[in-house]
mmCIF file of the N, C-alpha and C atoms, coordinates in Angstrom:
data_MODEL
# 
_entry.id   MODEL 
# 
loop_
_atom_site.group_PDB 
_atom_site.id 
_atom_site.type_symbol 
_atom_site.label_atom_id 
_atom_site.label_alt_id 
_atom_site.label_comp_id 
_atom_site.label_asym_id 
_atom_site.label_entity_id 
_atom_site.label_seq_id 
_atom_site.pdbx_PDB_ins_code 
_atom_site.Cartn_x 
_atom_site.Cartn_y 
_atom_site.Cartn_z 
_atom_site.occupancy 
_atom_site.B_iso_or_equiv 
_atom_site.pdbx_formal_charge 
_atom_site.auth_seq_id 
_atom_site.auth_comp_id 
_atom_site.auth_asym_id 
_atom_site.auth_atom_id 
_atom_site.pdbx_PDB_model_num 
ATOM 1   N N  . MET A 1 1  ? 0.832   -1.177  0.000  1.00 0.00 ? 1  MET A N  1 
ATOM 2   C CA . MET A 1 1  ? 0.000   0.000   0.000  1.00 0.00 ? 1  MET A CA 1 
ATOM 3   C C  . MET A 1 1  ? 0.877   1.240   0.000  1.00 0.00 ? 1  MET A C  1 
ATOM 4   N N  . ILE A 1 2  ? 1.865   1.270   0.855  1.00 0.00 ? 2  ILE A N  1 
ATOM 5   C CA . ILE A 1 2  ? 2.741   2.432   0.944  1.00 0.00 ? 2  ILE A CA 1 
ATOM 6   C C  . ILE A 1 2  ? 3.555   2.589   -0.341 1.00 0.00 ? 2  ILE A C  1 
ATOM 7   N N  . ILE A 1 3  ? 4.052   1.487   -0.861 1.00 0.00 ? 3  ILE A N  1 
ATOM 8   C CA . ILE A 1 3  ? 4.845   1.545   -2.088 1.00 0.00 ? 3  ILE A CA 1 
ATOM 9   C C  . ILE A 1 3  ? 3.987   2.042   -3.248 1.00 0.00 ? 3  ILE A C  1 
ATOM 10  N N  . GLY A 1 4  ? 2.768   1.513   -3.367 1.00 0.00 ? 4  GLY A N  1 
ATOM 11  C CA . GLY A 1 4  ? 1.865   1.967   -4.424 1.00 0.00 ? 4  GLY A CA 1 
ATOM 12  C C  . GLY A 1 4  ? 1.539   3.441   -4.298 1.00 0.00 ? 4  GLY A C  1 
ATOM 13  N N  . GLY A 1 5  ? 1.292   3.885   -3.073 1.00 0.00 ? 5  GLY A N  1 
ATOM 14  C CA . GLY A 1 5  ? 0.981   5.289   -2.843 1.00 0.00 ? 5  GLY A CA 1 
ATOM 15  C C  . GLY A 1 5  ? 2.160   6.187   -3.147 1.00 0.00 ? 5  GLY A C  1 
ATOM 16  N N  . LYS A 1 6  ? 3.336   5.765   -2.696 1.00 0.00 ? 6  LYS A N  1 
ATOM 17  C CA . LYS A 1 6  ? 4.538   6.572   -2.925 1.00 0.00 ? 6  LYS A CA 1 
ATOM 18  C C  . LYS A 1 6  ? 4.859   6.665   -4.416 1.00 0.00 ? 6  LYS A C  1 
ATOM 19  N N  . ALA A 1 7  ? 4.590   5.571   -5.148 1.00 0.00 ? 7  ALA A N  1 
ATOM 20  C CA . ALA A 1 7  ? 4.861   5.551   -6.586 1.00 0.00 ? 7  ALA A CA 1 
ATOM 21  C C  . ALA A 1 7  ? 3.779   6.274   -7.387 1.00 0.00 ? 7  ALA A C  1 
ATOM 22  N N  . GLY A 1 8  ? 2.689   6.651   -6.700 1.00 0.00 ? 8  GLY A N  1 
ATOM 23  C CA . GLY A 1 8  ? 1.581   7.301   -7.392 1.00 0.00 ? 8  GLY A CA 1 
ATOM 24  C C  . GLY A 1 8  ? 0.781   6.337   -8.253 1.00 0.00 ? 8  GLY A C  1 
ATOM 25  N N  . ASP A 1 9  ? 0.876   5.034   -7.929 1.00 0.00 ? 9  ASP A N  1 
ATOM 26  C CA . ASP A 1 9  ? 0.179   3.996   -8.690 1.00 0.00 ? 9  ASP A CA 1 
ATOM 27  C C  . ASP A 1 9  ? -1.201  3.781   -8.067 1.00 0.00 ? 9  ASP A C  1 
ATOM 28  N N  . LYS A 1 10 ? -2.196  4.456   -8.618 1.00 0.00 ? 10 LYS A N  1 
ATOM 29  C CA . LYS A 1 10 ? -3.549  4.407   -8.061 1.00 0.00 ? 10 LYS A CA 1 
ATOM 30  C C  . LYS A 1 10 ? -4.110  2.989   -8.060 1.00 0.00 ? 10 LYS A C  1 
ATOM 31  N N  . LYS A 1 11 ? -3.950  2.258   -9.148 1.00 0.00 ? 11 LYS A N  1 
ATOM 32  C CA . LYS A 1 11 ? -4.499  0.898   -9.245 1.00 0.00 ? 11 LYS A CA 1 
ATOM 33  C C  . LYS A 1 11 ? -3.895  -0.019  -8.172 1.00 0.00 ? 11 LYS A C  1 
ATOM 34  N N  . GLU A 1 12 ? -2.579  0.044   -8.010 1.00 0.00 ? 12 GLU A N  1 
ATOM 35  C CA . GLU A 1 12 ? -1.905  -0.784  -7.000 1.00 0.00 ? 12 GLU A CA 1 
ATOM 36  C C  . GLU A 1 12 ? -2.337  -0.374  -5.592 1.00 0.00 ? 12 GLU A C  1 
ATOM 37  N N  . THR A 1 13 ? -2.464  0.920   -5.354 1.00 0.00 ? 13 THR A N  1 
ATOM 38  C CA . THR A 1 13 ? -2.871  1.405   -4.035 1.00 0.00 ? 13 THR A CA 1 
ATOM 39  C C  . THR A 1 13 ? -4.287  0.942   -3.706 1.00 0.00 ? 13 THR A C  1 
ATOM 40  N N  . ILE A 1 14 ? -5.189  1.013   -4.656 1.00 0.00 ? 14 ILE A N  1 
ATOM 41  C CA . ILE A 1 14 ? -6.562  0.528   -4.438 1.00 0.00 ? 14 ILE A CA 1 
ATOM 42  C C  . ILE A 1 14 ? -6.553  -0.960  -4.131 1.00 0.00 ? 14 ILE A C  1 
ATOM 43  N N  . TYR A 1 15 ? -5.778  -1.722  -4.891 1.00 0.00 ? 15 TYR A N  1 
ATOM 44  C CA . TYR A 1 15 ? -5.677  -3.167  -4.673 1.00 0.00 ? 15 TYR A CA 1 
ATOM 45  C C  . TYR A 1 15 ? -5.206  -3.471  -3.245 1.00 0.00 ? 15 TYR A C  1 
ATOM 46  N N  . GLU A 1 16 ? -4.154  -2.792  -2.820 1.00 0.00 ? 16 GLU A N  1 
ATOM 47  C CA . GLU A 1 16 ? -3.601  -3.035  -1.487 1.00 0.00 ? 16 GLU A CA 1 
ATOM 48  C C  . GLU A 1 16 ? -4.530  -2.542  -0.374 1.00 0.00 ? 16 GLU A C  1 
ATOM 49  N N  . LEU A 1 17 ? -5.202  -1.406  -0.592 1.00 0.00 ? 17 LEU A N  1 
ATOM 50  C CA . LEU A 1 17 ? -6.170  -0.912  0.393  1.00 0.00 ? 17 LEU A CA 1 
ATOM 51  C C  . LEU A 1 17 ? -7.331  -1.901  0.552  1.00 0.00 ? 17 LEU A C  1 
ATOM 52  N N  . ALA A 1 18 ? -7.784  -2.466  -0.563 1.00 0.00 ? 18 ALA A N  1 
ATOM 53  C CA . ALA A 1 18 ? -8.863  -3.456  -0.502 1.00 0.00 ? 18 ALA A CA 1 
ATOM 54  C C  . ALA A 1 18 ? -8.413  -4.676  0.287  1.00 0.00 ? 18 ALA A C  1 
ATOM 55  N N  . ASP A 1 19 ? -7.174  -5.101  0.096  1.00 0.00 ? 19 ASP A N  1 
ATOM 56  C CA . ASP A 1 19 ? -6.637  -6.241  0.828  1.00 0.00 ? 19 ASP A CA 1 
ATOM 57  C C  . ASP A 1 19 ? -6.573  -5.939  2.325  1.00 0.00 ? 19 ASP A C  1 
ATOM 58  N N  . LEU A 1 20 ? -6.105  -4.744  2.657  1.00 0.00 ? 20 LEU A N  1 
ATOM 59  C CA . LEU A 1 20 ? -6.035  -4.327  4.058  1.00 0.00 ? 20 LEU A CA 1 
ATOM 60  C C  . LEU A 1 20 ? -7.425  -4.287  4.685  1.00 0.00 ? 20 LEU A C  1 
ATOM 61  N N  . ALA A 1 21 ? -8.388  -3.704  3.964  1.00 0.00 ? 21 ALA A N  1 
ATOM 62  C CA . ALA A 1 21 ? -9.757  -3.607  4.485  1.00 0.00 ? 21 ALA A CA 1 
ATOM 63  C C  . ALA A 1 21 ? -10.350 -4.997  4.707  1.00 0.00 ? 21 ALA A C  1 
ATOM 64  N N  . TYR A 1 22 ? -10.116 -5.902  3.765  1.00 0.00 ? 22 TYR A N  1 
ATOM 65  C CA . TYR A 1 22 ? -10.631 -7.272  3.901  1.00 0.00 ? 22 TYR A CA 1 
ATOM 66  C C  . TYR A 1 22 ? -10.086 -7.928  5.170  1.00 0.00 ? 22 TYR A C  1 
ATOM 67  N N  . HIS A 1 23 ? -8.787  -7.859  5.353  1.00 0.00 ? 23 HIS A N  1 
ATOM 68  C CA . HIS A 1 23 ? -8.176  -8.507  6.523  1.00 0.00 ? 23 HIS A CA 1 
ATOM 69  C C  . HIS A 1 23 ? -8.610  -7.834  7.829  1.00 0.00 ? 23 HIS A C  1 
ATOM 70  N N  . ALA A 1 24 ? -8.780  -6.524  7.800  1.00 0.00 ? 24 ALA A N  1 
ATOM 71  C CA . ALA A 1 24 ? -9.266  -5.818  8.984  1.00 0.00 ? 24 ALA A CA 1 
ATOM 72  C C  . ALA A 1 24 ? -10.684 -6.268  9.334  1.00 0.00 ? 24 ALA A C  1 
ATOM 73  N N  . MET A 1 25 ? -11.538 -6.411  8.308  1.00 0.00 ? 25 MET A N  1 
ATOM 74  C CA . MET A 1 25 ? -12.922 -6.833  8.566  1.00 0.00 ? 25 MET A CA 1 
ATOM 75  C C  . MET A 1 25 ? -12.985 -8.267  9.087  1.00 0.00 ? 25 MET A C  1 
ATOM 76  N N  . VAL A 1 26 ? -12.141 -9.143  8.557  1.00 0.00 ? 26 VAL A N  1 
ATOM 77  C CA . VAL A 1 26 ? -12.101 -10.525 9.051  1.00 0.00 ? 26 VAL A CA 1 
ATOM 78  C C  . VAL A 1 26 ? -11.718 -10.529 10.527 1.00 0.00 ? 26 VAL A C  1 
ATOM 79  N N  . LEU A 1 27 ? -10.697 -9.760  10.878 1.00 0.00 ? 27 LEU A N  1 
ATOM 80  C CA . LEU A 1 27 ? -10.262 -9.685  12.276 1.00 0.00 ? 27 LEU A CA 1 
ATOM 81  C C  . LEU A 1 27 ? -11.354 -9.092  13.160 1.00 0.00 ? 27 LEU A C  1 
ATOM 82  N N  . MET A 1 28 ? -12.043 -8.084  12.662 1.00 0.00 ? 28 MET A N  1 
ATOM 83  C CA . MET A 1 28 ? -13.138 -7.482  13.429 1.00 0.00 ? 28 MET A CA 1 
ATOM 84  C C  . MET A 1 28 ? -14.219 -8.509  13.741 1.00 0.00 ? 28 MET A C  1 
ATOM 85  N N  . VAL A 1 29 ? -14.590 -9.305  12.761 1.00 0.00 ? 29 VAL A N  1 
ATOM 86  C CA . VAL A 1 29 ? -15.615 -10.333 12.969 1.00 0.00 ? 29 VAL A CA 1 
ATOM 87  C C  . VAL A 1 29 ? -15.125 -11.363 13.987 1.00 0.00 ? 29 VAL A C  1 
ATOM 88  N N  . GLU A 1 30 ? -13.888 -11.806 13.829 1.00 0.00 ? 30 GLU A N  1 
ATOM 89  C CA . GLU A 1 30 ? -13.328 -12.812 14.743 1.00 0.00 ? 30 GLU A CA 1 
ATOM 90  C C  . GLU A 1 30 ? -13.305 -12.335 16.188 1.00 0.00 ? 30 GLU A C  1 
ATOM 91  N N  . MET A 1 31 ? -13.064 -11.038 16.385 1.00 0.00 ? 31 MET A N  1 
ATOM 92  C CA . MET A 1 31 ? -12.925 -10.493 17.732 1.00 0.00 ? 31 MET A CA 1 
ATOM 93  C C  . MET A 1 31 ? -14.191 -9.811  18.239 1.00 0.00 ? 31 MET A C  1 
ATOM 94  N N  . GLY A 1 32 ? -15.237 -9.788  17.426 1.00 0.00 ? 32 GLY A N  1 
ATOM 95  C CA . GLY A 1 32 ? -16.482 -9.156  17.851 1.00 0.00 ? 32 GLY A CA 1 
ATOM 96  C C  . GLY A 1 32 ? -16.381 -7.644  17.934 1.00 0.00 ? 32 GLY A C  1 
ATOM 97  N N  . ILE A 1 33 ? -15.560 -7.048  17.093 1.00 0.00 ? 33 ILE A N  1 
ATOM 98  C CA . ILE A 1 33 ? -15.401 -5.597  17.065 1.00 0.00 ? 33 ILE A CA 1 
ATOM 99  C C  . ILE A 1 33 ? -16.351 -5.030  16.018 1.00 0.00 ? 33 ILE A C  1 
ATOM 100 N N  . THR A 1 34 ? -17.102 -4.013  16.391 1.00 0.00 ? 34 THR A N  1 
ATOM 101 C CA . THR A 1 34 ? -18.057 -3.410  15.460 1.00 0.00 ? 34 THR A CA 1 
ATOM 102 C C  . THR A 1 34 ? -17.485 -2.136  14.849 1.00 0.00 ? 34 THR A C  1 
ATOM 103 N N  . VAL A 1 35 ? -18.111 -1.703  13.785 1.00 0.00 ? 35 VAL A N  1 
ATOM 104 C CA . VAL A 1 35 ? -17.732 -0.427  13.180 1.00 0.00 ? 35 VAL A CA 1 
ATOM 105 C C  . VAL A 1 35 ? -17.945 0.699   14.192 1.00 0.00 ? 35 VAL A C  1 
ATOM 106 N N  . GLU A 1 36 ? -18.978 0.575   14.997 1.00 0.00 ? 36 GLU A N  1 
ATOM 107 C CA . GLU A 1 36 ? -19.240 1.574   16.036 1.00 0.00 ? 36 GLU A CA 1 
ATOM 108 C C  . GLU A 1 36 ? -18.089 1.623   17.046 1.00 0.00 ? 36 GLU A C  1 
ATOM 109 N N  . ASP A 1 37 ? -17.516 0.471   17.401 1.00 0.00 ? 37 ASP A N  1 
ATOM 110 C CA . ASP A 1 37 ? -16.354 0.455   18.298 1.00 0.00 ? 37 ASP A CA 1 
ATOM 111 C C  . ASP A 1 37 ? -15.209 1.278   17.716 1.00 0.00 ? 37 ASP A C  1 
ATOM 112 N N  . VAL A 1 38 ? -14.952 1.095   16.436 1.00 0.00 ? 38 VAL A N  1 
ATOM 113 C CA . VAL A 1 38 ? -13.877 1.812   15.760 1.00 0.00 ? 38 VAL A CA 1 
ATOM 114 C C  . VAL A 1 38 ? -14.220 3.300   15.683 1.00 0.00 ? 38 VAL A C  1 
ATOM 115 N N  . HIS A 1 39 ? -15.472 3.596   15.385 1.00 0.00 ? 39 HIS A N  1 
ATOM 116 C CA . HIS A 1 39 ? -15.912 4.988   15.304 1.00 0.00 ? 39 HIS A CA 1 
ATOM 117 C C  . HIS A 1 39 ? -15.714 5.698   16.643 1.00 0.00 ? 39 HIS A C  1 
ATOM 118 N N  . LYS A 1 40 ? -16.070 5.034   17.733 1.00 0.00 ? 40 LYS A N  1 
ATOM 119 C CA . LYS A 1 40 ? -15.891 5.627   19.066 1.00 0.00 ? 40 LYS A CA 1 
ATOM 120 C C  . LYS A 1 40 ? -14.421 5.899   19.354 1.00 0.00 ? 40 LYS A C  1 
ATOM 121 N N  . GLU A 1 41 ? -13.558 4.959   18.962 1.00 0.00 ? 41 GLU A N  1 
ATOM 122 C CA . GLU A 1 41 ? -12.121 5.153   19.168 1.00 0.00 ? 41 GLU A CA 1 
ATOM 123 C C  . GLU A 1 41 ? -11.620 6.365   18.394 1.00 0.00 ? 41 GLU A C  1 
ATOM 124 N N  . LEU A 1 42 ? -12.028 6.471   17.140 1.00 0.00 ? 42 LEU A N  1 
ATOM 125 C CA . LEU A 1 42 ? -11.608 7.615   16.330 1.00 0.00 ? 42 LEU A CA 1 
ATOM 126 C C  . LEU A 1 42 ? -12.146 8.926   16.897 1.00 0.00 ? 42 LEU A C  1 
ATOM 127 N N  . ALA A 1 43 ? -13.377 8.899   17.380 1.00 0.00 ? 43 ALA A N  1 
ATOM 128 C CA . ALA A 1 43 ? -13.968 10.104  17.969 1.00 0.00 ? 43 ALA A CA 1 
ATOM 129 C C  . ALA A 1 43 ? -13.195 10.527  19.221 1.00 0.00 ? 43 ALA A C  1 
ATOM 130 N N  . SER A 1 44 ? -12.774 9.555   20.027 1.00 0.00 ? 44 SER A N  1 
ATOM 131 C CA . SER A 1 44 ? -12.027 9.899   21.242 1.00 0.00 ? 44 SER A CA 1 
ATOM 132 C C  . SER A 1 44 ? -10.663 10.477  20.891 1.00 0.00 ? 44 SER A C  1 
ATOM 133 N N  . ARG A 1 45 ? -10.073 10.022  19.808 1.00 0.00 ? 45 ARG A N  1 
ATOM 134 C CA . ARG A 1 45 ? -8.789  10.575  19.379 1.00 0.00 ? 45 ARG A CA 1 
ATOM 135 C C  . ARG A 1 45 ? -8.954  12.010  18.900 1.00 0.00 ? 45 ARG A C  1 
ATOM 136 N N  . HIS A 1 46 ? -10.053 12.302  18.245 1.00 0.00 ? 46 HIS A N  1 
ATOM 137 C CA . HIS A 1 46 ? -10.300 13.665  17.772 1.00 0.00 ? 46 HIS A CA 1 
ATOM 138 C C  . HIS A 1 46 ? -10.343 14.631  18.946 1.00 0.00 ? 46 HIS A C  1 
ATOM 139 N N  . ILE A 1 47 ? -10.980 14.229  20.014 1.00 0.00 ? 47 ILE A N  1 
ATOM 140 C CA . ILE A 1 47 ? -11.071 15.079  21.205 1.00 0.00 ? 47 ILE A CA 1 
ATOM 141 C C  . ILE A 1 47 ? -9.684  15.309  21.780 1.00 0.00 ? 47 ILE A C  1 
ATOM 142 N N  . ILE A 1 48 ? -8.889  14.254  21.864 1.00 0.00 ? 48 ILE A N  1 
ATOM 143 C CA . ILE A 1 48 ? -7.528  14.378  22.390 1.00 0.00 ? 48 ILE A CA 1 
ATOM 144 C C  . ILE A 1 48 ? -6.701  15.268  21.470 1.00 0.00 ? 48 ILE A C  1 
ATOM 145 N N  . ASP A 1 49 ? -6.779  15.030  20.166 1.00 0.00 ? 49 ASP A N  1 
ATOM 146 C CA . ASP A 1 49 ? -6.025  15.846  19.214 1.00 0.00 ? 49 ASP A CA 1 
ATOM 147 C C  . ASP A 1 49 ? -6.425  17.310  19.323 1.00 0.00 ? 49 ASP A C  1 
ATOM 148 N N  . HIS A 1 50 ? -7.708  17.581  19.477 1.00 0.00 ? 50 HIS A N  1 
ATOM 149 C CA . HIS A 1 50 ? -8.193  18.959  19.579 1.00 0.00 ? 50 HIS A CA 1 
ATOM 150 C C  . HIS A 1 50 ? -7.627  19.627  20.823 1.00 0.00 ? 50 HIS A C  1 
ATOM 151 N N  . LYS A 1 51 ? -7.604  18.905  21.949 1.00 0.00 ? 51 LYS A N  1 
ATOM 152 C CA . LYS A 1 51 ? -7.064  19.468  23.187 1.00 0.00 ? 51 LYS A CA 1 
ATOM 153 C C  . LYS A 1 51 ? -5.570  19.732  23.055 1.00 0.00 ? 51 LYS A C  1 
ATOM 154 N N  . VAL A 1 52 ? -4.853  18.810  22.437 1.00 0.00 ? 52 VAL A N  1 
ATOM 155 C CA . VAL A 1 52 ? -3.407  18.993  22.259 1.00 0.00 ? 52 VAL A CA 1 
ATOM 156 C C  . VAL A 1 52 ? -3.140  20.197  21.372 1.00 0.00 ? 52 VAL A C  1 
ATOM 157 N N  . LYS A 1 53 ? -3.907  20.345  20.303 1.00 0.00 ? 53 LYS A N  1 
ATOM 158 C CA . LYS A 1 53 ? -3.729  21.491  19.417 1.00 0.00 ? 53 LYS A CA 1 
ATOM 159 C C  . LYS A 1 53 ? -3.999  22.794  20.162 1.00 0.00 ? 53 LYS A C  1 
ATOM 160 N N  . GLN A 1 54 ? -5.048  22.797  20.998 1.00 0.00 ? 54 GLN A N  1 
ATOM 161 C CA . GLN A 1 54 ? -5.362  24.009  21.761 1.00 0.00 ? 54 GLN A CA 1 
ATOM 162 C C  . GLN A 1 54 ? -4.232  24.343  22.722 1.00 0.00 ? 54 GLN A C  1 
ATOM 163 N N  . GLU A 1 55 ? -3.679  23.313  23.379 1.00 0.00 ? 55 GLU A N  1 
ATOM 164 C CA . GLU A 1 55 ? -2.580  23.546  24.331 1.00 0.00 ? 55 GLU A CA 1 
ATOM 165 C C  . GLU A 1 55 ? -1.364  24.102  23.619 1.00 0.00 ? 55 GLU A C  1 
ATOM 166 N N  . LYS A 1 56 ? -1.057  23.590  22.450 1.00 0.00 ? 56 LYS A N  1 
ATOM 167 C CA . LYS A 1 56 ? 0.101   24.061  21.703 1.00 0.00 ? 56 LYS A CA 1 
ATOM 168 C C  . LYS A 1 56 ? -0.093  25.509  21.263 1.00 0.00 ? 56 LYS A C  1 
ATOM 169 N N  . MET A 1 57 ? -1.317  25.864  20.918 1.00 0.00 ? 57 MET A N  1 
ATOM 170 C CA . MET A 1 57 ? -1.594  27.219  20.439 1.00 0.00 ? 57 MET A CA 1 
ATOM 171 C C  . MET A 1 57 ? -1.512  28.246  21.564 1.00 0.00 ? 57 MET A C  1 
ATOM 172 N N  . THR A 1 58 ? -1.758  27.826  22.814 1.00 0.00 ? 58 THR A N  1 
ATOM 173 C CA . THR A 1 58 ? -1.747  28.775  23.926 1.00 0.00 ? 58 THR A CA 1 
ATOM 174 C C  . THR A 1 58 ? -0.365  28.906  24.567 1.00 0.00 ? 58 THR A C  1 
ATOM 175 N N  . LYS A 1 59 ? 0.572   28.083  24.157 1.00 0.00 ? 59 LYS A N  1 
ATOM 176 C CA . LYS A 1 59 ? 1.923   28.150  24.760 1.00 0.00 ? 59 LYS A CA 1 
ATOM 177 C C  . LYS A 1 59 ? 2.803   29.106  24.014 1.00 0.00 ? 59 LYS A C  1 
# 
């Protein structure tokens, strides 16, 4: 995926991203992880990132 992206090879990057997504979804099913679980994690990171950005701007 990284090599395809760095080379600007859109077709290769799509192929590798699809492979990554497939394996991620298989693991999610095996472990009982939902899309909502992932969404909550990403949302919590946004809050942390926002606070860190605010702290950096006030220093």
